[in-house]
N, C-alpha and C positions, 0 to 999 in steps of 0.2 A: 517427590513423586516422579514417575517416569512412565512413558508409554511408547508404543511402536505404531507408526502410521504407515500402512501399506497402500501404496498408490502405483498403479500401472506395473504391478509385479515387483516393485522396489520397496524396501523397508527403510524408513527414516526413524531414528530414535530421538526422543526428546526428554529432557529433564526439565521440570518446572516446579513451581511453588503454588500452594493453594491461593495465595493473594493475587496471582497473575490471571489474566483473562483466559478462560477455557483450559483449566489445568489438567483435565482428564483426556484431552484429545482435541483434534481440530473441530471447531464449531461448525454448525451447518451453514452459517453465513459465509465463512471463509471458503468452505468447499463450493458453495454456490458461485462465489466470485471466481475462484480458480477454474471452474468449469467453462468460463468465458474468456480464458486467457490462453493464448498460444505463444510460447516463447520461441524465438528463432535465433540461431547463431549466437553472436556476441552482443546482444542487446544489453544496454545498461538499465538496471532495475533498481528502483528505490522502494523499500518496504517501509511505509510510513505508519508509525505506531506499531512496531514489530512484535511487541509482547515477548513471548519465549522464542520467537524466531521461526515459526512454522512456514510462513510465506517466503521469508528470505532464504531459508535452507532449501526449500523446494525450488525456488528460482535459481539458486546457485548451482544446484545439480543440473539444471538445464543450460545455463549460459556461462557457467564458470564463476567461482568466487570473486575473482577480480572485477567482475562486472556488476556486483551487487553491493548496495549500501543499505544498511538497516538503521532505523532510529526509533527511539522511544524516550519519553520524559522520565520514566521510572528506571533508576539505576539497577534494580534487581532484574528487570526485564532485559536490560542491556547485558548484564552478567550472564543470564541464562541463554540469551541468543549466542553469545560468544562460545559458551560451553557446548551448545547444540551444534554449532558449525563444526567445532573441533570433533565432537562425538561422531559426526557423520563424515569425517574425513575431508572437510572443505576448508581450503586455505585461500587467502587473498581477499576475503570479503571485509568490508569496513562496517563497524558497528559504532554508532555515536549516541551520546546521551544529551538531550537538551529539550527545553520547553517549546521550541519552534524549529523551523528548518535552518536556523543560522549555523548550527553545528554540522550541517550536511554539506559535504564537499561537492562542487561541480554544479553545472546548469545544463547538462547535456543528456538527460535521461530519456530513454525511449519509452519507459513505462513506469508509472507510479501505481502501486497497489496498496489499498488501505481498507480496513474494516474499522472505521472511526467510532468513537464512543458516541452513539446516537441516542442513547436513553437519557442524556443530560441536556444541557443547552447546546446551541449550535455554534458556540464560540470556537471550539476546537475544530469542528468540521469546516467552518468558514476559513480559518487560517490554513488548514490542509489544502483546501481547494484553491484559494487565492495565491498562496505562496508556492504551492505545488505547480501551478501553471507556469510560474517563472523558472522552475527547475527543469521543465521539459524542453527538449529541443523541438523545433518545428516538425510536425509529423508525429510527435510522441503522444501517448495517451495516458489518461488517468482512469483507473478503474476503482470504484468504491462500491461497497455493499452496505445496505441498511435495510430497515423495515419501514422507513418513512419515504413517501414519494414526493410530495409537492415542493417542500423547501429545497431538497436536493436537486430536483429537476430544474427549478427556477434558478438556483445558484450556478449549476453547471452550465445552463444556457447563457446566463449573464456573463460568466467568465470565459467560456470556451466558444460560445456561439451556437452550440448544439449539444445534444446528448442522445445516446441510444440507451433504452432501459429494457432490461430483461428480467422476467419474473422466474425465479427458480427456487423450488422448495420453500415457498413462503417469504423469500428474500427478494429485494430489488437490487439488481446490479446495474450501476450507472457507468457508462463508457463515453468519455469525451476526448476528442483529438484536438491538439493545439495546431491550428491552421496557420496562424501567423504570430509574430512576436507581440504585436500591439493590439490584438482584438479587444482585450479587456479595457485598454486605455481608450479606444474609440468609443466603446459602449459607455464608459463613465462620462466622457465628454458629451455624448448624446443626451444622457439623462440629466446632466447638470444644466443644460440649456433651458 
């Protein structure tokens, strides 16, 4: 399967498989999330749970392939992401496969973007948020999109110390900034007392 995504007068082409998330085009949640993202210059971006690579390819067009890392647990998603980067003429991006962030290189990301699997349990989202925090540089932000409010709101506040929530087209976009290296550690100690 393949489709063309036209955004801001630019065409991006994607090949995908029926078993991957949103095989017919960008889903409304991803579009809602990206409507709250402004990429500048040479920011380092991590596409967490990249699927066929829509977010990573979009980001690489803005900040350069060398500044984008994409990861997914599904080897087919990783294969499709690599093909879609190539198909759109993007070089230098890193695409890794793994069940968590251990395969992801670096801890200096300006931005982590994710549309986590929120229709199942919170185990995956919990790992994305907690381990993602450690991959951001101070001042970096994590942006997630879901349809569930309370759990994500409380988790983002617990790890980051705050969250901005935007409602767009029936989706909730959560944006949290890493203000210090050890905020989550301080909060854990506070709750353990």
